N, C-alpha and C positions, 0 to 999 in steps of 0.2 A: 585870933592870932594865927590860926592855921591858914586862913584866907590870905593874910599878909605874906606868909611864906610862899604860898602858891602864886600870888601875883608877882612877887619878887622873882621867882623862877621864870615865869613867863616873860617878864620884861628883860631879864638877863639873857634869855635864849634869843629873843628878838634882836638884841643889841649885837650879840656875837654872830648871828647869822648874816647880818648886813655887812660885816667887815670882811673883806677879802683877805686871803692869806698873803702876807708879804713878809719875807724874812728880813731881819735887820740888815739893811744895805748900808755899808759905810759911805760917808759923803764922798762924792767924786767917783763912785763906782757905777758902771753901766750894767744893767741887768738885761739878759736875753730871756724874755718871757717864754720862749718856745722850749728851751732846754733848762731853764732855771739856773743858768750859769752866770758868773760875774767876771768882769774884766776891768781892772783899774789901771791898765797900761803897763804895770810892772809884773803883775802876776795874774794867773788865770785860775778861777775857782770853779769847781763843779761838785755837786753832791752825788753824781752818778758813779758808783763804784766800778762798774764794768768799763765805762769810758775812761775813767782814771787809770785803770789797769792797762788798757790799750795804749793810752798816751805815755804811760811810764815804760811800757815794753817797747815803744817806738822811740824812746830816748829823751822824752821831755823830763826835765829835772824836777822832781818832787821836792818842794821846800817846806811842807808841813801841812797842817790841817787847821781849820777854824770851825768853831761850833757856834751856831746862831739859832736861838729858839729850839734847842734840842736836836738840831740837824747838823750833821758834819759835812763840811766842804773840804775837798782836797785842793791844796794850793800848789800850782806849778809855776815855775819860772817861765814867763811868756817868751815865745819865739815867733819869728815871722811865719814859719810853716805850720803854726798851730791850726789855723783855719782849714788848711789842706788835710791835716791829720784827722780832724773832726769829720770832714766830709768822707774820708776813707772809712772811718769807723761806722758811719751811718750807711755807707754803701757796701758793707760787709767785706772790707779788705782782708786779705789773708795775713796771718801772723803766726809765728811759731807757737804751738800749743804749750810747750814747756815754758817759754818766756812769759806768755800770758798768764799761765797758772801761777808761776812764781811771783809775778807782780800782783796778782789778785790776792794771793796768800799774804804778801807783805802788807798790803793795804788793810786786809782784814785784821791782821795783827795790830796795825796802827789804831784801828777802830776800838779794839779791846783794851788799848792803853798799855800794852805790854812793852 
């Protein structure tokens, strides 16, 4: 019986190792594999807390959060200049420290569910 348990563990670990991580992506949503973000045309979702704080500080409207497989995604109302804002984030654009900190604190509070 001990060998059965051992063999079951081995086969289970092999099965889980062969499956790549893929969060539950709603139908009709495009996933960007580089940043693990989602775009369904109406909203923009990202799990990146710091990028979410940057987008919020730059004026993108936060509409909520979604949880998928234990991971939280921040949902923003999509705007035409979103791509430009993301490029600015990755290129170290300057932003007011107080604005950024306040947005970061707001998002952390949202994560705690308060």
